[in-house]
N, C-alpha and C positions, 0 to 999 in steps of 0.2 A: 062648775066652771060658770061663771055670769055670761049669760047670752050675749049681752051687749060687746062685753070684752072681746070674746070669741069673734063676733061679725066684723068688729074694728081690725082685729087680726088678720082677718080673711081678708077683708077690704084693702088693706094696708099691702098684705103680701101681694095680692092682686096685680096691684099698681106696680110691684117691684119687677114682674114678670113681663119682659120685653116682648116675647114672641107672643102671636096670635094662637098659635097652637104649639106649646111647648111640647118637649119630650122630658119624661120624667123616669127614674129607675125605683122600681119597688123594693121596699125594705121586707125584711119577714116579720110576720106578725103572727100575735096568738092565735088568730082566727083562720088560720092558714094561708095567709100570704106569702107568696113565692119570694125570695130576694133575687136581685137583678134582671126581673122583667124590665123591659123598655116599654115605653107605651107611648104615643101621641096622642094628647087630649086637649081641651080647650085650657083657656085660663083661668077659671073660676074652679074648675075640676082638680088641677094641678095645684092651684092655690090650698084647695080642701084638703087633698091627700098630703102634702109638705106639712100643713098645719097639724094634722092630727098624726104625724110622725110614721105615715104609711108609705111615703114614698120622699125621693129627694130629687131635685133638677138635673138633668143628666148635664155634664161638662160640655163644652161646645164640641173636642174632640169626640165623647161620646155619641153626640148627635149628630154630629158628620157621618159618623160611622154608621150609626142606626139608618140614617136617612140613605146613605147610599146602597146599605143592605137592602131596604125596602124597596128600591128601585130595583137591583138586579132581580129579586124574587118575583117582583110585578112583570119584568120583561122575560123572565123565565116561563112564568104562568101565563103569559099571552102567547109564548111560541109555542108551549104546550096545548093551549086551545087551538090554534092554527093548525099544528100538526094533527089533532084530532078530528078535523072538520073533513070531510069529504065531498069533493064538487062533483056533481053527477048532471051530464045534459042529456035530456032525450032529444033523439033526432028522428023524424018520420022517416020513411024510406023514400018519399019523393024527394025530400031535403038532401037526404045523404046520395042519391042520384045526381042532384043539382051540382052538389059541392064535387063529386067526382069529374063531372064534365068540365068545371071549371078548374080543376087541378091538372086535367089531361091537357086542356088549352094553354095551361100556363106551362107545363113541360116540352110543347111542341115548339113554343117561342124561345 
């Protein structure tokens, strides 16, 4: 393939992509590419993969489903990270006595 033609097609395809970070769906390729894998990439990478036949742009429904799945997975990962944290406060003996004194005074009222 003539390089000029290739880059002209690449540039033309890139201008037709509306999203800044489009979602693509991979095709099976002879070099081990797995079909049906969704990925969010930049415009130039999407145009290159589509032009080379390694992927296609996701439909609007597929893109929305992928985005909602990514949001859900991010929230789950965030919750798991928070659950893994242990909060520990060290209190000196003097501070503990002061806290007990304050609590006893609050109970009497």
